[in-house]
C-alpha atoms as one frame of an Amber mdcrd trajectory, in Angstrom:
protein
  82.494   1.824 196.742  82.945  -1.841 196.496  80.408  -4.633 195.566  81.071
  -8.092 195.450  79.145  -8.750 192.370  81.288 -10.115 189.151  80.492  -8.455
 186.367  80.103 -11.293 183.683  78.270 -13.474 184.417  76.656 -13.873 188.485
  76.257 -17.201 190.325  73.706 -17.084 191.901  71.694 -18.868 189.793  68.669
 -16.473 189.387  66.737 -15.944 185.891  66.266 -12.091 187.008  67.605 -10.180
 189.736  66.813  -6.999 190.760  68.655  -5.266 193.542  67.451  -1.775 194.944
  66.603  -0.888 191.261  65.014   2.653 190.701  64.600   4.503 187.514  64.427
   8.735 187.427  62.931  10.233 184.512  63.694  14.425 184.074  65.277  16.960
 187.028  64.591  19.654 189.528  60.691  20.416 189.531  60.069  17.852 186.337
  62.137  14.670 187.843  59.345  11.980 188.412  60.031   8.754 190.341  59.338
   5.386 187.975  61.062   2.671 189.447  61.464   2.840 193.123  63.983   0.513
 195.300  62.992  -2.454 193.760  64.192  -5.452 194.880  63.583  -9.108 193.504
  64.472 -12.538 192.158  62.902 -14.659 189.547  63.979 -17.794 188.867  64.049
 -19.697 185.286  61.038 -22.090 184.464  58.390 -19.888 185.507  56.085 -17.578
 183.877  55.757 -14.298 185.754  53.173 -11.978 185.263  53.527  -8.028 186.758
  50.223  -6.529 186.967  49.182  -3.263 188.425  47.646   0.179 187.250  48.379
   1.985 184.748  51.658   4.386 185.182  52.944   2.028 188.281  55.891   1.469
 186.404  55.299  -1.691 184.696  56.952  -1.203 181.328  59.728   0.957 182.713
  60.587  -2.374 184.830  60.586  -4.621 182.004  62.420  -2.199 180.017  65.436
  -2.223 182.278  65.208  -5.890 182.402  65.135  -6.035 179.119  68.044  -4.067
 178.682  66.240  -1.643 177.040  66.414   1.438 179.515  69.455   1.571 181.972
  68.434   2.103 185.896  69.081   5.395 187.484  70.320   2.861 190.594  70.936
  -0.694 191.791  71.802  -4.062 190.441  70.243  -5.178 187.285  71.536  -9.271
 186.371  69.135 -10.600 183.509  70.344 -14.884 182.704  73.303 -14.585 185.396
  75.157 -11.469 183.439  75.288  -7.876 184.891  73.495  -5.393 182.793  74.512
  -2.715 185.011  77.788  -2.935 183.942  77.729  -4.282 180.607  78.300  -1.641
 177.833  75.745  -0.538 175.027  77.156  -2.294 172.571  77.593  -5.690 174.485
  73.911  -5.185 175.950  72.377  -4.861 172.098  74.161  -8.311 171.413  72.953
  -9.909 174.871  69.484  -8.868 173.865  69.348 -10.175 170.462  71.164 -13.282
 171.283  69.108 -13.964 174.496  65.580 -11.755 174.401  62.133 -12.200 172.861
  59.745  -9.507 172.745  55.611 -10.064 172.402  54.107  -6.477 171.861  49.866
  -5.944 172.366  50.271  -4.359 168.662  51.650  -7.685 166.959  54.262  -5.133
 165.205  54.005  -7.910 161.986  55.730  -6.548 158.801  52.682  -5.607 156.655
  54.545  -6.600 153.156  56.172  -9.908 154.336  54.319 -13.413 154.618  53.475
 -15.178 157.889  56.685 -17.737 157.497  59.043 -14.166 156.144  57.766 -12.126
 159.541  58.917 -15.014 161.515  62.209 -15.430 160.164  63.439 -12.042 160.826
  65.391 -12.573 163.681  67.176 -15.281 162.108  68.278 -12.889 159.126  68.950
 -10.105 161.074  71.526 -13.027 162.835  73.284 -14.031 159.384  70.767 -17.051
 158.594  70.911 -18.357 155.355  67.308 -17.218 154.199  66.191 -21.222 152.937
  67.804 -22.421 156.683  65.614 -19.559 158.188  62.513 -20.585 156.644  62.441
 -24.019 157.354  62.906 -23.193 161.144  60.303 -20.367 160.889  58.136 -22.451
 159.344  58.398 -25.761 162.158  57.905 -23.281 165.060  54.736 -21.858 163.732
  53.520 -25.459 162.901  53.879 -25.898 166.385  51.400 -22.628 167.362  49.151
 -24.232 165.125  49.713 -21.749 161.916  51.266 -24.818 159.317  48.883 -23.707
 156.917  49.062 -20.193 157.069  52.683 -19.787 156.156  52.719 -17.915 153.473
  49.331 -15.624 154.740  49.644 -11.712 155.042  48.870 -10.312 158.325  46.280
  -8.585 156.872  44.862 -12.120 156.038  44.993 -13.182 159.428  42.905 -12.811
 162.617  43.944 -10.904 165.901  45.032 -14.536 167.311  46.473 -15.667 164.330
  48.814 -12.384 163.792  50.108 -12.753 167.856  50.901 -16.283 167.654  53.372
 -15.211 164.595  54.669 -12.687 166.685  55.433 -15.405 169.286  56.864 -17.342
 166.919  59.127 -14.431 165.877  59.825 -13.835 169.234  60.591 -17.865 169.996
  62.867 -18.615 166.796  66.051 -17.654 167.672  65.928 -19.348 170.704  66.106
 -17.033 173.359  66.164 -17.085 177.275  64.005 -14.907 178.845  60.493 -13.682
 176.733  59.257 -10.526 177.479  55.533  -9.870 176.883  53.499  -6.372 177.126
  49.958  -7.064 177.064  50.443  -9.569 174.995  46.418 -10.362 175.140  44.840
  -6.849 176.165  43.682  -6.656 171.596  42.356 -10.384 171.933  38.809 -11.869
 172.435  39.044 -13.866 176.001  39.074 -17.362 173.998  42.096 -16.128 171.329
  44.138 -14.405 174.928  43.637 -17.949 176.749  45.437 -19.561 173.545  47.899
 -17.034 173.235  48.927 -17.473 176.646  48.645 -21.281 176.467  50.793 -21.265
 173.803  53.652 -18.875 175.498  53.444 -21.071 178.609  54.072 -24.371 176.389
  56.326 -23.076 173.950  58.314 -20.304 176.219  58.315 -22.029 179.984  60.921
 -24.269 179.610  63.837 -25.382 182.966  66.930 -23.154 181.034  63.722 -19.816
 180.499  62.007 -17.557 182.015  58.923 -15.362 180.384  57.687 -11.933 182.345
  54.424 -11.052 181.451  52.974  -7.337 181.741  48.938  -7.216 181.840  45.479
  -6.355 182.800  44.078  -8.976 181.867  42.788 -10.788 185.351  41.144 -13.405
 182.465  44.741 -15.042 182.180  46.242 -15.375 186.101  45.845 -18.309 186.144
  48.327 -18.286 184.035  51.070 -17.317 186.113  53.206 -19.342 188.394  53.772
 -16.273 190.424  52.248 -12.776 190.194  54.243  -9.506 190.841  51.870  -6.864
 191.799  53.375  -3.054 191.475  51.710  -0.016 192.839  53.902   3.797 192.371
  57.002   2.270 190.842  57.207  -0.340 194.178  56.785  -4.145 194.019  53.645
  -4.153 196.507  52.971  -8.066 196.297  54.258 -11.553 195.453  52.122 -13.972
 194.619  51.524 -17.602 194.206  50.114 -19.722 191.602  46.685 -19.610 192.048
  46.591 -16.291 194.056  44.965 -13.208 193.106  46.115  -9.586 193.620  44.324
  -7.313 195.558  41.851  -5.019 193.061
């Protein structure tokens, strides 16, 4: 079968482009279809919320978009590069250079200070420690933690730890930010602060942001909402609209 899609890069201009994407786990009696022929285009410069009940496929879908899982079928284009045809080593390098991750659990290293945690991606990328610390310090200051650079995670509130996690995710200037339930462990005020930071720092004309959330309190932060059920996209809503419960 022939295809018109180029290997690297594509030229259609969407930050995220999915065509007939499916993901199947297991075989025979244990076969489970987690993602069922999803097609979707998401532009640059927007914060997209991915919502739906537990088990509907949200985390599986963002794992495919982020190159952590391979699709069983379909085409996946991210930042105008075709992940479907990208080899494993190249995909790892692409992910490290272009994608940042924020998780519900923060995943900070307890023995490192806030600035050391935020500098980890730069150190992995080969930056010198002084330059990595300098850039991480500037970014932490931009998210309101300039006075807590030397604090350890145990000395920070949940909201402060999540801000460190956001700084760590953004310190290498990724073009795609993927957030999995970033407000789930936070109270309402801290959750809105975190979402506001994600909008301010990460939503740029050459970037894209996807946030998986069950938190209806932050729906108004989304430029669009993608609602899923049973592995399918069932609604695609614009700003100000809310999915059917």
